[in-house]
N, C-alpha and C positions, 0 to 999 in steps of 0.2 A: 261187880255188876255184870249182869248177863246180857242177853240179846233179846230183841223183839223180832218175832217172825210174823211179818205181815202177810196176810193171805187174801187174794182176790179169787173167790170161788166162782166157777161156772158149771154148767150142766155136765160137761164131759172133761173138764180140766180144772186145775187149781194152780195158780201162780203164786209162788212165795218169794219174799225178799227178806234176807236176814240182815238186820241193822244193829250195829253196836251202840254203846252209850254215847259215842261221839257223832252218830249219824252216818257213819261209814257203812256202805253196803258190803257185806262179807260174802254173800252168795245170793244168787237169783236163779230160779229155775221153774219150769212148768211141769206139772205132773198130771197124769191121767187120774181120773177119780175111781178107777177100778181097784181091785184088791192089790194088784202088783204096784200100781202107781202110788196108792196110799202107803204101802210098805216102804217103797223107795223114798217117799217124802219124809216119813218118820225117821228112816235111817239118816237122811241128810240133816234133819233137824237135831237129831241126837248127837251130832258132832259137837254141838254147843251145849255144855252141861247145864247152864243156867239160862232158861229160855221161857218166854211168855209168848203165846200165840195171840195175835190181834186179827180177828176175822171179821170181814164185812158180811153182814147179813146172817148172823147166827140163828135168827128166827126165820130166815128165808132160804135162799139158795145154798147158803153155807151150813145149814142146820145139820145135815147128815155127817159132814166131815167134822164139825165142831163136837158133835156127840161122840163120834168115834175117838177123837183126841182126848176128850174128858174121860171116857171109859178106859183109855190107855194111860191115864195118870198125868196128862198134860194140863197146864194152866191155860185157860182160854178166856179172852176178853172179846165181847161183842163191840164192834166198831160201827157206829151209826153211819148210814150211807152219806149223809151230808158232810160228816167229818172226813170220810174217805175221799169225797170229791175235792175237799179243800187240800188234803194231803197230796192227792194226785196232781192238782194244779201247781202246788208248791214244788213237787218233785220234778214236774216238767220244766218249771222255771229254773230250778237248781241244775238240772241236766243241761239246759241250754247255756246257762252261765258257765258251767264246767267245760262245755265244748268251746265256748268263746275264749275262755282262759287257755285251753289247750292250743287253740289256733294262734292266739297271741304269743304263746311260748314258742311255737314253731316259727312264726314270723320273726321273732327276736333272734332265734338261733340262726335263721337264714341271713338276717341282717348282719349278725356278728361274723358269720362265715364270709359274707361279701366284703365286709370291712377289712377282715384279715387278708383276703385275696388282694384287695385294692392296695393295702399297705405293702404287701410283698411285691406287687407289681411296681408301685411307686419307688420302692427302694431299689429294685432291679434296674428301673429306668434311670434313676439318679446315678447309680453305680456305673451304668453304661456311658452316660454323659461324662462323668468324671474321668473314666478310663480314656474316652476319646479326646477330652481336653488335655489330659496329661500326655497322650500319645502325639498330639499335634503340637505340643509345646506351649499351648495357651494357658496351661496351669501346671503347677508343681505338686507332686505328691509330698505331703508332709509326713514325716515319720520321726522316730526317735533316732538320733545319731549316736 
């Protein structure tokens, strides 16, 4: 299975996101719509041998880029604006969830580090108390004879 290259075309730029079959974003970048930008975008896309372009507005703002891609042998699908809006909304929610999960992971790591420090401190304090008790004769060191 290949990748889907989603494109959001604008008058002077086009933003692409390369997504694999698992929904993982492999690349994202904005390109100018001039010849050099188009060439760079095509070079970026051709890193992925099996690809399909999904472009919002192939009959509107994305028409010229879509035609250029088809002329260059690329497979292009027109994505209706309503579907694009739904995908963007889902993407925003997924990104927010990913950020929340990352923050939770950071907090769990910090908590683990704090617990480890507290355990080391508690052990050191117990050791100090034991040493003082032994030194004052209030306790005996137990050991193997």
